[in-house]
Backbone bond lengths (Angstrom), bond angles and torsions (degrees), N, CA, C in turn:
res aa  C-N    CA-C-N  psi(-1)  N-CA   C-N-CA  omega(-1)  CA-C   N-CA-C  phi
1 M - - - 1.462 - - 1.532 111.68 -
2 R 1.329 117.51 -32.22 1.461 120.11 -177.27 1.519 112.09 -67.80
3 F 1.349 117.41 -30.11 1.451 119.83 -173.57 1.522 114.25 -98.81
4 A 1.346 117.80 -8.44 1.466 120.53 -174.89 1.527 113.47 -58.28
5 P 1.347 119.07 -47.03 1.473 118.22 -179.07 1.522 113.19 -62.14
6 I 1.369 116.71 -37.27 1.454 119.89 -179.12 1.513 110.64 -67.23
7 L 1.311 116.74 -43.49 1.455 120.87 179.49 1.520 110.92 -63.35
8 F 1.329 117.04 -38.28 1.461 120.17 -179.25 1.523 110.87 -67.27
9 A 1.333 115.82 -40.26 1.461 119.43 179.55 1.519 110.89 -63.96
10 I 1.315 117.15 -39.41 1.449 120.51 177.85 1.520 110.60 -64.42
11 T 1.333 116.35 -38.50 1.462 120.26 178.62 1.520 111.35 -62.18
12 L 1.327 116.58 -42.41 1.460 120.56 -179.65 1.521 111.69 -63.63
13 C 1.329 116.59 -38.69 1.459 120.19 -174.83 1.522 112.85 -81.89
14 A 1.357 116.14 -35.06 1.443 118.62 -165.99 1.519 115.34 -107.03
15 A 1.345 118.38 -12.32 1.460 119.44 -176.09 1.514 110.30 -59.81
16 P 1.329 119.58 121.61 1.466 121.57 -175.29 1.512 113.12 -63.76
17 A 1.367 117.23 -25.39 1.461 119.79 -178.13 1.526 111.74 -73.59
18 E 1.316 116.61 -22.61 1.456 120.92 -176.95 1.527 109.55 -90.58
19 K 1.291 117.82 80.65 1.442 122.29 178.72 1.527 109.48 -78.05
20 A 1.325 115.18 164.95 1.458 120.19 -175.53 1.513 112.25 -58.66
21 D 1.335 118.05 -44.76 1.457 119.79 -177.45 1.524 111.68 -65.20
22 A 1.345 117.47 -35.12 1.457 120.91 178.50 1.527 111.14 -69.05
23 L 1.333 116.61 -40.72 1.460 120.63 178.42 1.529 110.94 -67.05
24 L 1.326 116.17 -39.01 1.463 119.18 179.30 1.525 110.26 -65.95
25 A 1.326 117.20 -36.58 1.466 120.86 176.74 1.527 110.47 -64.42
26 K 1.329 116.79 -37.77 1.466 120.19 177.28 1.526 110.70 -67.62
27 A 1.332 115.84 -38.08 1.464 119.58 177.79 1.526 110.74 -63.55
28 L 1.334 116.93 -42.35 1.459 121.03 178.30 1.521 110.88 -62.48
29 K 1.323 117.16 -44.50 1.468 120.99 179.44 1.520 110.60 -62.42
30 A 1.339 116.97 -42.26 1.463 120.59 179.50 1.522 111.07 -64.35
31 F 1.329 116.63 -39.08 1.463 120.54 178.39 1.520 110.76 -64.62
32 Q 1.326 117.32 -43.43 1.461 121.43 179.33 1.524 111.41 -65.88
33 Q 1.327 117.39 -39.33 1.461 120.78 177.63 1.521 110.83 -65.81
34 N 1.320 116.70 -34.92 1.461 120.35 178.61 1.522 111.13 -63.82
35 Q 1.334 117.53 -33.25 1.456 120.71 177.83 1.526 111.53 -63.12
36 E 1.335 116.42 -29.31 1.461 119.97 176.50 1.526 111.00 -67.93
37 S 1.316 117.01 -29.60 1.471 120.96 -179.84 1.523 112.15 -80.43
38 E 1.320 117.71 -12.93 1.463 121.09 -177.91 1.524 112.37 -62.82
39 K 1.328 117.38 -23.99 1.465 120.10 -178.12 1.521 112.77 -63.91
40 H 1.316 116.92 -15.01 1.467 120.49 179.80 1.525 112.32 -93.79
41 W 1.339 116.94 3.92 1.459 119.85 -172.21 1.525 111.82 -132.85
42 N 1.308 115.04 152.94 1.454 123.27 172.16 1.521 107.63 -124.01
43 W 1.328 118.08 158.68 1.451 119.00 -176.72 1.517 112.89 -148.35
44 V 1.327 114.78 160.75 1.464 123.33 173.88 1.526 107.34 -134.07
45 A 1.327 117.23 132.71 1.463 121.87 -178.71 1.530 110.24 -125.05
46 T 1.323 116.82 138.49 1.460 122.67 176.19 1.516 109.06 -117.64
47 E 1.331 115.60 129.12 1.462 121.82 -177.50 1.531 110.37 -112.70
48 Q 1.326 115.51 136.19 1.462 122.98 175.79 1.522 108.93 -119.98
49 R 1.321 117.05 133.69 1.466 121.89 178.32 1.515 109.99 -124.98
50 S 1.345 115.52 141.80 1.462 119.95 178.28 1.515 109.98 -153.30
51 L 1.318 115.73 148.63 1.453 121.68 173.46 1.525 108.82 -90.16
52 R 1.356 116.03 143.49 1.452 122.20 -179.69 1.524 109.54 -128.53
53 D 1.332 115.19 150.15 1.459 118.35 174.83 1.524 109.48 -85.34
54 G 1.326 117.51 -174.48 1.455 120.86 -176.65 1.512 113.69 -64.14
55 A 1.344 117.63 -24.30 1.462 122.06 178.82 1.518 112.62 -89.41
56 G 1.329 116.57 -0.76 1.456 120.12 179.80 1.511 114.78 89.48
57 K 1.323 117.33 4.75 1.461 120.40 -179.61 1.528 110.42 -80.60
58 P 1.353 117.76 145.05 1.467 121.14 -179.49 1.525 111.82 -63.71
59 V 1.312 115.52 137.25 1.458 122.29 175.65 1.522 109.91 -109.35
60 E 1.323 115.67 -43.45 1.462 120.18 -178.57 1.529 109.88 -160.02
61 D 1.333 116.17 138.35 1.462 122.01 175.92 1.524 109.56 -104.53
62 F 1.323 115.78 149.06 1.456 121.58 179.31 1.527 110.07 -115.38
63 P 1.331 117.50 160.52 1.460 119.81 -178.69 1.531 111.90 -56.66
64 A 1.323 115.74 130.46 1.462 120.50 175.57 1.522 108.84 -69.00
65 V 1.315 116.24 155.87 1.461 120.64 177.91 1.525 108.73 -133.29
66 T 1.326 115.90 137.21 1.461 122.03 177.15 1.519 109.01 -114.19
67 A 1.330 115.79 129.58 1.462 121.85 -179.62 1.517 109.68 -122.90
68 E 1.326 115.39 153.72 1.456 121.16 178.60 1.520 109.81 -131.15
69 S 1.321 116.60 158.10 1.463 120.19 173.88 1.526 107.67 -86.91
70 I 1.318 115.73 131.40 1.463 120.88 178.06 1.521 109.10 -124.99
71 I 1.324 116.41 160.36 1.461 122.01 -171.97 1.520 110.50 -105.10
72 R 1.311 116.02 126.75 1.459 121.64 175.12 1.526 110.48 -74.28
73 S 1.316 116.78 171.25 1.462 120.86 178.25 1.524 111.74 -67.91
74 D 1.350 117.83 -22.43 1.461 120.63 178.58 1.530 112.56 -88.51
75 G 1.333 117.31 5.34 1.448 121.79 177.64 1.507 114.45 92.12
76 K 1.334 118.08 -11.77 1.453 121.05 178.16 1.525 110.06 -82.67
77 R 1.325 115.43 168.26 1.453 118.67 -175.99 1.523 112.48 -123.69
78 C 1.306 114.32 165.63 1.461 121.28 173.84 1.515 108.14 -146.59
79 N 1.317 115.86 175.87 1.458 122.30 174.37 1.524 108.81 -104.05
80 A 1.318 116.77 136.80 1.453 120.33 178.68 1.519 109.78 -141.91
81 V 1.333 115.59 144.97 1.466 120.83 179.47 1.517 110.02 -66.45
82 V 1.318 115.03 133.98 1.456 120.31 176.69 1.527 111.60 -111.41
83 S 1.351 117.90 -25.73 1.468 119.80 178.11 1.518 110.88 -164.72
84 W 1.336 115.08 156.78 1.461 123.36 174.47 1.522 108.88 -114.96
85 G 1.326 116.11 145.95 1.453 120.67 -177.00 1.506 114.94 -65.75
86 D 1.347 117.01 -23.28 1.463 120.04 179.23 1.524 112.39 -94.85
87 G 1.337 116.78 10.25 1.458 120.84 175.65 1.512 115.33 88.57
88 K 1.312 119.42 -0.45 1.457 121.50 -179.82 1.533 108.95 -65.77
89 P 1.335 118.57 131.00 1.469 120.48 -179.85 1.528 111.92 -61.54
90 A 1.308 116.25 138.89 1.466 121.09 -179.82 1.521 110.36 -69.25
91 Y 1.330 115.71 143.41 1.459 121.72 -179.21 1.525 110.26 -63.05
92 L 1.335 117.21 128.43 1.466 124.49 179.11 1.525 112.43 55.56
93 A 1.312 116.77 33.01 1.472 119.91 -177.08 1.520 112.48 -58.28
94 G 1.330 117.69 -33.00 1.460 120.20 -177.94 1.514 113.89 -96.45
95 A 1.333 117.39 6.11 1.465 120.75 -177.45 1.527 111.09 -82.90
96 D 1.332 115.25 171.51 1.465 119.40 178.67 1.533 109.40 -74.32
97 P 1.349 117.06 160.08 1.476 120.69 -176.05 1.520 114.27 -56.29
98 D 1.338 118.68 -38.67 1.462 120.29 -178.85 1.524 111.19 -61.86
99 A 1.328 116.91 -42.17 1.466 120.86 179.91 1.522 110.59 -65.89
100 R 1.328 116.67 -42.92 1.465 120.22 180.00 1.528 110.89 -64.55
101 C 1.318 116.67 -39.39 1.460 120.26 -179.99 1.527 111.22 -67.70
102 Q 1.317 117.06 -43.17 1.461 120.14 179.26 1.521 110.93 -61.01
103 A 1.324 116.69 -34.16 1.458 120.57 179.45 1.528 111.56 -68.31
104 M 1.345 116.73 -24.14 1.457 121.28 -176.25 1.527 113.67 -100.14
105 D 1.325 117.43 -0.33 1.464 120.66 -175.57 1.526 113.20 -60.20
106 Q 1.322 117.31 -25.55 1.468 120.74 -177.65 1.522 112.17 -72.48
107 F 1.314 117.81 -24.88 1.460 121.31 -171.76 1.528 110.18 -90.08
108 K 1.318 116.17 117.70 1.458 122.78 -172.66 1.530 110.27 -119.38
109 P 1.349 117.00 166.34 1.468 119.74 176.25 1.520 111.48 -62.13
110 A 1.323 115.98 156.52 1.460 119.98 177.67 1.523 110.87 -61.49
111 F 1.336 116.66 -37.19 1.463 120.94 175.47 1.529 108.53 -155.14
112 S 1.319 115.77 163.95 1.459 121.41 -178.40 1.529 110.54 -91.27
113 I 1.323 116.49 118.72 1.463 120.22 177.30 1.525 109.89 -65.76
114 E 1.322 117.28 -39.21 1.462 120.30 179.02 1.527 111.00 -60.51
115 A 1.327 116.91 -42.70 1.467 119.98 179.14 1.523 110.69 -65.01
116 L 1.327 117.20 -37.68 1.464 120.34 178.24 1.526 110.94 -64.97
117 L 1.348 116.67 -45.05 1.460 120.82 -179.19 1.530 111.82 -71.91
118 G 1.319 116.85 -15.98 1.462 121.00 177.31 1.507 113.15 -87.64
119 S 1.334 117.66 9.24 1.457 122.03 -178.32 1.532 111.28 -65.40
120 S 1.313 115.31 151.15 1.464 121.69 175.06 1.523 111.02 -101.10
121 Q 1.330 116.69 3.62 1.460 121.90 -178.27 1.525 109.73 -114.88
122 S 1.329 117.45 96.35 1.455 120.70 -179.09 1.518 110.51 -151.67
123 Q 1.313 114.51 160.37 1.460 120.49 175.26 1.522 108.93 -148.76
124 L 1.325 115.90 156.04 1.456 121.36 -177.57 1.516 109.73 -92.52
125 E 1.339 116.94 127.09 1.450 121.04 177.69 1.526 109.75 -90.90
126 S 1.313 116.09 163.08 1.464 120.71 -173.59 1.520 113.63 -67.87
127 D 1.326 117.46 -22.02 1.462 119.57 -177.84 1.522 112.86 -91.17
128 G 1.329 117.21 9.93 1.463 119.84 176.60 1.506 114.26 91.94
129 T 1.311 118.68 3.90 1.456 121.04 176.19 1.528 110.07 -99.04
130 L 1.315 114.62 155.60 1.456 120.89 176.92 1.526 109.21 -98.83
131 L 1.302 115.98 138.27 1.453 121.42 175.13 1.521 108.10 -103.52
132 V 1.336 116.19 116.81 1.463 122.01 177.15 1.520 107.51 -99.47
133 M 1.317 115.70 126.11 1.464 120.87 -173.69 1.532 111.31 -110.22
134 P 1.326 117.35 160.03 1.474 120.81 178.07 1.523 111.14 -58.81
135 D 1.317 114.97 149.90 1.462 122.19 -178.35 1.526 108.07 -118.13
136 K 1.317 117.66 109.13 1.459 122.79 -175.37 1.533 112.42 -66.50
137 V 1.332 116.35 -22.85 1.467 119.80 179.58 1.522 110.82 -82.50
138 R 1.324 116.66 -50.49 1.469 120.95 -176.93 1.523 112.55 -68.56
139 I 1.338 117.02 -20.83 1.458 119.46 -179.77 1.527 111.35 -67.48
140 K 1.326 117.35 -14.81 1.465 121.72 178.78 1.527 112.23 -89.21
141 S 1.332 117.30 0.63 1.465 121.52 -177.38 1.522 111.78 -62.72
142 N 1.330 116.02 149.40 1.467 120.92 174.79 1.527 111.80 -77.72
143 D 1.317 116.44 -14.53 1.464 121.86 -179.81 1.530 109.40 -85.65
144 Y 1.336 116.26 123.85 1.463 119.90 -175.93 1.522 112.14 -61.02
145 A 1.329 118.11 -45.28 1.466 121.23 -177.46 1.522 110.83 -58.71
146 T 1.330 116.33 -39.61 1.464 120.74 -178.53 1.523 111.46 -69.43
147 R 1.340 116.99 -48.94 1.461 118.77 -175.44 1.534 111.77 -72.41
148 C 1.344 117.67 -29.58 1.464 119.17 176.96 1.525 110.01 -68.91
149 A 1.337 117.15 -46.42 1.465 120.53 178.16 1.525 110.67 -60.10
150 A 1.335 116.55 -35.84 1.465 121.10 -179.81 1.521 112.19 -71.23
151 S 1.330 118.06 -10.37 1.463 122.58 -179.66 1.522 112.22 -95.94
152 I 1.334 116.97 0.25 1.461 122.10 -171.95 1.528 111.43 -104.24
153 R 1.312 115.12 138.25 1.462 122.46 169.69 1.525 106.43 -109.73
154 A 1.333 117.40 119.81 1.462 119.68 -172.62 1.516 111.66 -143.34
155 S 1.326 115.60 149.27 1.458 121.82 170.68 1.523 107.72 -101.94
156 V 1.315 115.45 136.26 1.465 121.75 -176.50 1.525 108.03 -122.43
157 T 1.319 116.56 114.38 1.460 121.43 179.71 1.519 109.24 -93.92
158 L 1.331 116.62 123.20 1.453 121.48 -175.70 1.526 112.06 -94.55
159 D 1.321 115.16 145.21 1.455 120.06 169.68 1.524 108.09 -69.43
160 A 1.322 117.14 130.23 1.465 121.30 -173.05 1.526 112.99 -63.13
161 K 1.316 118.17 -28.66 1.457 121.37 -175.78 1.516 112.83 -90.49
162 T 1.334 116.66 -42.10 1.465 120.33 -172.13 1.523 113.90 -108.54
163 Y 1.334 117.90 -12.06 1.468 124.10 -175.86 1.524 112.57 69.65
164 F 1.325 116.96 10.66 1.462 118.55 177.42 1.529 109.70 -67.14
165 P 1.353 117.89 139.89 1.478 121.03 179.40 1.525 111.22 -75.71
166 R 1.319 116.54 84.59 1.465 120.60 -171.74 1.532 113.24 -74.44
167 K 1.327 117.25 -15.79 1.460 120.14 176.17 1.522 109.11 -146.71
168 I 1.335 115.73 129.96 1.462 121.92 177.82 1.527 107.38 -130.66
169 E 1.319 115.97 123.45 1.462 119.03 176.35 1.519 109.23 -142.16
170 G 1.313 114.79 143.35 1.457 117.37 -176.71 1.506 112.10 -176.60
171 S 1.319 115.17 -161.82 1.463 120.97 -178.08 1.520 110.14 -149.87
172 V 1.311 114.73 157.03 1.461 121.44 177.27 1.525 107.20 -90.04
173 V 1.325 116.46 114.56 1.469 120.75 -174.19 1.528 113.13 -112.11
174 E 1.330 116.73 -5.71 1.457 121.18 175.95 1.529 108.86 -127.82
175 G 1.336 117.13 175.86 1.462 120.64 -170.95 1.513 116.47 -91.75
176 G 1.327 118.26 10.33 1.461 120.02 -175.25 1.513 115.75 -69.60
177 C 1.338 117.92 -14.94 1.468 121.07 178.60 1.528 112.17 -93.40
178 D 1.327 116.37 -11.10 1.464 120.19 -179.44 1.528 109.73 -65.55
179 Q 1.319 117.09 133.05 1.456 119.77 177.71 1.522 111.27 -159.79
180 M 1.312 114.64 152.28 1.453 123.31 173.42 1.516 108.05 -108.41
181 F 1.322 117.00 150.05 1.454 120.19 -177.83 1.526 109.89 -152.96
182 V 1.306 115.07 162.93 1.460 121.53 174.08 1.522 107.40 -104.88
183 G 1.325 116.93 117.33 1.457 120.53 -176.61 1.526 112.54 -74.69
184 K 1.318 115.26 137.15 1.468 120.94 176.09 1.518 108.09 -91.56
185 Q 1.320 116.09 98.95 1.461 120.93 -174.49 1.523 111.21 -79.01
186 Q 1.323 115.99 125.99 1.461 122.23 -176.54 1.529 112.89 -111.18
187 Y 1.307 116.51 -1.13 1.461 121.27 -178.92 1.526 109.10 -129.29
188 D 1.326 116.20 156.71 1.452 120.08 174.67 1.520 109.29 -63.32
189 G 1.304 115.89 136.13 1.462 118.65 -178.89 1.503 110.49 -176.20
190 M 1.314 115.52 -162.97 1.463 120.71 -179.01 1.518 110.94 -72.27
191 R 1.279 115.80 154.76 1.448 121.81 -179.95 1.528 110.22 -80.73
192 Q 1.314 116.81 131.61 1.456 120.81 178.80 1.526 110.15 -72.44
193 T 1.324 115.26 141.24 1.456 120.13 -178.65 1.531 112.33 -105.15
194 G 1.299 118.78 -4.10 1.463 121.19 -179.54 1.511 111.29 170.87
195 P 1.330 117.29 -172.35 1.469 121.19 -179.40 1.527 111.62 -61.29
196 L 1.318 115.22 152.64 1.457 122.00 178.41 1.523 109.27 -105.14
197 K 1.317 116.54 157.98 1.460 121.43 -178.42 1.517 109.68 -113.04
198 S 1.329 116.14 130.20 1.458 120.86 -179.67 1.523 110.28 -66.49
199 N 1.332 116.36 140.68 1.456 120.85 177.15 1.524 111.76 -81.12
200 F 1.323 117.84 -21.38 1.466 120.22 176.81 1.521 107.28 -83.85
201 R 1.316 115.32 91.84 1.460 122.37 -175.09 1.526 108.47 -147.94
202 K 1.311 116.48 -173.33 1.461 120.95 -179.41 1.530 110.25 -53.36
203 G 1.324 115.75 128.65 1.460 120.96 -177.19 1.518 113.22 104.45
204 A 1.346 117.85 -12.71 1.459 121.61 179.45 1.531 110.28 -81.13
205 S 1.324 115.85 150.86 1.462 121.32 174.49 1.521 108.53 -131.14
206 F 1.335 116.20 162.23 1.457 120.14 -175.61 1.525 110.66 -154.10
207 R 1.325 114.83 162.13 1.467 122.70 173.55 1.529 108.29 -145.57
208 M 1.332 116.80 130.30 1.456 122.07 179.20 1.530 108.14 -128.65
209 E 1.326 117.31 128.23 1.456 121.71 -179.53 1.525 109.47 -123.21
210 F 1.337 115.14 135.00 1.462 122.63 -178.31 1.527 109.66 -113.18
211 T 1.338 115.78 140.97 1.462 121.82 177.29 1.521 108.81 -125.42
212 L 1.324 117.30 134.48 1.457 121.36 -178.50 1.527 110.45 -73.29
213 Q 1.336 115.61 123.33 1.455 122.76 175.08 1.532 107.38 -97.99
214 K 1.315 117.28 112.13 1.456 120.75 -174.46 1.527 111.36 -80.86
215 D 1.315 115.24 138.56 1.457 121.81 178.59 1.524 110.43 -61.77
216 R 1.323 115.81 129.34 1.462 119.31 -176.12 1.523 112.83 -74.11
217 F 1.333 117.55 -10.98 1.457 121.64 178.87 1.528 112.39 -100.40
218 Q 1.347 114.96 15.26 1.463 121.95 177.04 1.523 113.18 63.09
219 N 1.317 116.18 32.54 1.464 121.36 175.90 1.526 107.58 -111.23
220 P 1.332 118.13 100.10 1.472 120.86 -176.03 1.525 113.51 -57.60
221 A 1.333 117.59 -27.55 1.461 120.32 -178.47 1.524 111.64 -64.83
222 N 1.332 117.01 -22.89 1.457 120.78 -179.24 1.533 113.02 -95.86
223 S 1.330 117.08 -2.44 1.464 119.84 176.18 1.527 109.24 -66.43
224 Y 1.322 114.97 156.95 1.471 118.72 -168.71 1.521 110.92 -142.90
225 W 1.336 116.22 130.84 1.461 121.65 173.59 1.528 108.39 -83.25
226 L 1.327 115.91 111.11 1.467 122.22 -178.18 1.519 110.14 -97.63
227 C 1.325 116.03 131.83 1.461 120.55 172.41 1.529 106.74 -79.36
228 D 1.334 115.85 90.44 1.462 119.49 -172.10 1.519 114.08 -91.79
229 T 1.340 117.43 -14.38 1.461 120.78 -179.12 1.524 109.86 -137.45
230 Q 1.317 116.23 127.71 1.460 121.35 175.45 1.527 109.10 -136.61
231 H 1.321 115.29 142.01 1.472 120.88 175.85 1.520 108.51 -137.89
232 Y 1.341 115.96 131.70 1.464 122.21 178.50 1.525 108.37 -126.18
233 H 1.332 115.75 132.76 1.467 123.57 179.65 1.520 106.44 -124.35
234 Q 1.355 116.20 110.47 1.457 120.37 -165.99 1.531 112.46 -128.68
235 P 1.314 116.81 146.14 1.472 119.50 179.35 1.527 111.17 -65.51
236 W 1.322 115.32 146.74 1.460 121.50 -177.68 1.524 109.69 -121.55
237 M 1.315 116.33 140.45 1.463 121.49 176.66 1.525 109.40 -91.32
238 K 1.325 116.73 119.97 1.455 120.14 -174.50 1.522 112.65 -65.26
239 E 1.347 117.16 -19.75 1.468 119.34 179.19 1.523 112.79 -83.01
240 A 1.339 117.14 -6.42 1.463 120.33 -178.85 1.530 110.72 -67.40
241 E 1.314 116.36 135.09 1.460 121.43 -179.97 1.523 112.30 -105.82
242 T 1.328 117.46 -14.10 1.464 120.49 -178.87 1.528 109.89 -140.07
243 L 1.331 115.06 161.47 1.462 123.18 172.02 1.522 106.99 -122.84
244 F 1.323 116.06 130.50 1.458 121.30 -177.86 1.522 109.45 -114.56
245 Y 1.346 117.48 123.59 1.465 121.39 176.14 1.521 110.06 -156.56
246 W 1.341 115.25 144.44 1.466 122.79 -178.55 1.538 112.03 49.91
247 G 1.316 116.91 38.79 1.452 121.52 175.80 1.515 114.70 78.89
248 R 1.311 117.25 10.66 1.468 120.82 -176.79 1.520 110.48 -122.98
249 Q 1.323 116.21 136.20 1.460 122.79 177.62 1.525 108.40 -104.89
250 V 1.337 115.99 121.97 1.458 122.04 -176.25 1.527 109.01 -117.23
251 R 1.313 116.28 133.79 1.463 119.99 179.82 1.525 110.52 -70.55
252 V 1.338 115.80 140.77 1.462 122.57 175.13 1.525 107.80 -101.28
253 N 1.321 117.42 126.13 1.452 121.17 -173.82 1.524 113.88 -91.00
254 D 1.343 117.50 -29.42 1.461 119.42 -173.54 1.525 109.97 -139.33
255 S 1.309 116.76 58.99 1.455 122.25 -173.72 1.523 113.94 -69.41
256 K 1.348 117.69 -29.64 1.463 120.46 -171.93 1.526 112.99 -66.30
257 Q 1.328 118.45 -27.54 1.457 121.46 178.23 1.525 112.30 -81.41
258 A 1.316 116.82 -17.25 1.460 120.84 -172.88 1.520 111.94 -81.43
259 K 1.313 115.54 143.42 1.458 122.80 175.45 1.536 111.62 -117.07
260 F 1.335 116.06 -28.64 1.458 120.70 -175.35 1.524 111.23 -139.22
261 L 1.329 114.80 151.99 1.453 122.33 170.97 1.526 107.13 -111.32
262 D 1.323 116.55 121.11 1.463 121.64 177.57 1.520 110.15 -102.42
263 K 1.315 115.63 139.88 1.464 121.22 175.66 1.516 108.34 -130.95
264 D 1.326 116.76 128.94 1.457 122.64 177.83 1.520 109.42 -123.02
265 I 1.326 115.71 134.42 1.460 121.76 -178.05 1.519 109.46 -125.35
266 K 1.311 116.51 128.06 1.458 122.72 174.03 1.537 108.29 -117.19
267 T 1.326 116.27 130.14 1.458 120.97 -175.25 1.524 110.56 -126.70
268 T 1.318 115.83 136.81 1.464 121.45 174.17 1.523 108.61 -121.86
269 A 1.325 116.36 148.37 1.461 121.30 -176.62 1.518 110.61 -127.31
270 K 1.323 114.58 153.16 1.452 121.72 176.59 1.520 108.41 -137.13
271 E 1.309 115.43 131.97 1.455 119.80 -177.12 1.530 110.87 -80.39
272 F 1.330 115.47 142.70 1.456 120.60 172.71 1.521 108.23 -149.77
273 G 1.317 117.72 174.31 1.455 120.32 -168.29 1.503 116.76 -104.19
274 V 1.323 119.03 17.32 1.455 120.58 -179.73 1.523 109.64 -76.40
275 D 1.312 117.49 132.03 1.462 122.07 -178.69 1.520 109.52 -91.29
276 S 1.344 115.09 82.26 1.461 120.73 179.46 1.506 108.49 -139.89
277 G 1.319 117.11 176.29 1.459 120.41 -175.00 1.510 112.00 -106.93
278 L 1.313 116.53 137.88 1.460 123.06 178.50 1.508 109.34 -122.70
279 R 1.320 117.57 132.08 1.451 119.14 177.70 1.519 109.96 -104.74
280 F 1.312 115.97 145.30 1.459 121.01 174.66 1.515 107.49 -72.89
281 D 1.324 117.65 124.06 1.450 119.28 -172.10 1.527 110.31 -154.30
282 T 1.306 116.54 133.96 1.450 121.25 165.67 1.514 107.73 -130.31
283 D 1.311 116.41 159.95 1.460 117.42 -176.49 1.511 110.51 -70.88
284 K 1.310 115.75 153.22 1.464 121.62 173.70 1.526 107.21 -64.46
285 D 1.334 115.98 128.43 1.470 119.90 -172.59 1.512 110.52 -80.17
286 H 1.325 117.37 90.25 1.470 122.76 -176.43 1.509 111.36 -87.87
């Protein structure tokens, strides 16, 4: 019994039949299957944003935002703001779920995990993690999710039993994630003077950690890998005067000292028995 875990880990890393592309395909399948289990769970996520100088010291903190998953009339779900750390009322907080979801449709994940796991450029590292490398061909795609994922270099740590990607960390090393956008402002604030630039672009780094939430009714099929910890470290433009996120424009008071924008997300989940669909989603990091 003492040696079983060590032997299993060696098998996962060293088995010649388990090539990187085959393991990555298993990771993608496990991730997709986990999305099917999301219908048994609800979640609440709190995001913190702060500007940092070149040494990593705090320059300025921004209002935290808490979002929850809500259910549309068609049974699908979305993320919607439930509260702001500075007490500002959440947009459409008292509206019906369909209205709240439609208001949030513009806000998308920083990148697609499925597109990253669907890469054809990977190799197996000695410690049992997969290294996913940029793809010079896919980066030319007209599809944003594809070209952004193709711009990322990431290590993917697999769960030894299920092959689920329990930890993903990496950086954006090519320009496929760079984009300009027009923010849909949902709160009173300053007037926008032109397109905004996404902070999740070349030079950004991230870390995502998943923890298995076990089904309380002892049904393993309903257990769920929750992305409970996320960290994003992104380049900041010193000329920027505002930060836009979750439909809100916030004034930046001391942008010239800042070098990076950090975002941290903590998520908690609770199981329930509603048979509906939940998508993994975080807002586009503007």
